[in-house]
N, C-alpha and C positions, 0 to 999 in steps of 0.2 A: 927165278927161270920157266921161259915159253917153252912148249915143244912147237915146232914149225913144221909145216908140212909144203914142201912144193908143191906149186901149181903145175909145172910141166914136165916134172920127173916124179916119182916112188919115193925121191928120196926124205925122208926125215932128220931133223935134228933138232937140238936143243941150242937156244940163244940166251943171253942175260936179257933182264926185266928190262935194263934201259935201251934198248934197241924197240921195243913197240912204236908200234908210230912212224916209223925208219923205213927206209930202203934198205936191202940189202941182196947178194950176189947167190944164189945157191952151190955149195961148193961142189953138186955132181954135174949138172947142169950147164951153169953159169947164166939160169936166168935171172932177172931183176924178180925180185917181189917186198910186198911191203909187209912188215911184222903186224901183226893186228892183234888186241888183245880187247874183249869187253870186260866194263866198268867192273871192278870187283872180282872179277874172274881170272885163272891161271891156264884156262886154255881161250889158246887164240881164237878169234872170229874166222870164220870158214870163207877166206878168199875164192875159192870158186864160185859161191853163189853169189858173187856180189858182183863177178865178173858177167861178163857180155863174150859169147862165143860164135867164132866159125867154124862150119862143116865143109868140107870137101868131100865130093860126088864127082869123080870121072874127073875131068876139067873143069868142073864147074865150083865157085865158090857159093854157097850159102849164108847167111845171117847179116847184121849178130843175133843171137838167139840169146835170150836170159840161159841163167842157170839150169833154171825150174820146167823149160820147156825142153833142152837135151835130155832130163831124167824124164820127162814124157814120151817121150821118142825111145828113149829105152825100155821102157815100162811098155810100148807099145810092140815093142820090135822093129823099129825102124835105124834105130844105132847098135851097131854092134862095135866090139871091142875093141877089132881091129880098126875101126875106121879114122880117116885123119881129121883131126878139129885142133883149132888154135883159139887164143883167148884173143880178145880184141888189144891190141897194141901190141901185142906180140907174133912176131913174124914166124915162126917155126913150129911146124906142124908137128905132134905127135900123136897117137895112138889114144883112144879114148880112154882104152884100159886103163891108161895111166893117170886119168886125174881122180882124183882122194873124191870116194862120195856119189859118183856118177852113178856107178853099177848097184849102189846100197838102195835103193827105192822102191817101194812099195803103190803102184799105181792110186792106189784105192787112198792114198795119204796125201797126194799132189794139189794143190791148190785150186780150185774151180777155177780160180781167174785165170788161168794159164789156158790161150787159147786152142782151137781145137785144130788149127794148121799143123801138118807134118812137116819135117825139113826133109824129107824126099825129095 
């Protein structure tokens, strides 16, 4: 069994191993997502970290940005839990706080490859 986390809402659920690599729909919000699991691992791959994201500031949309850049924006105080973001390819905006792993960040641990530009 694979524990899956929806990337559009805070819903977590368990799916059978035979769904690995397949598209499924979140039973809570209806978002399409891919169930991924690393080789030889019972844990799913972090789809959020593989995705690119857009940020809405007022009437303007910024992005796409890699997940690491959003984490850097969180660490620097440029992105708040209530800010609206969406994954590339998804047209629904969600609060940043609903994205698993986005606010679990230590600025010192972020890759030095992440550019200095902000998403402000």
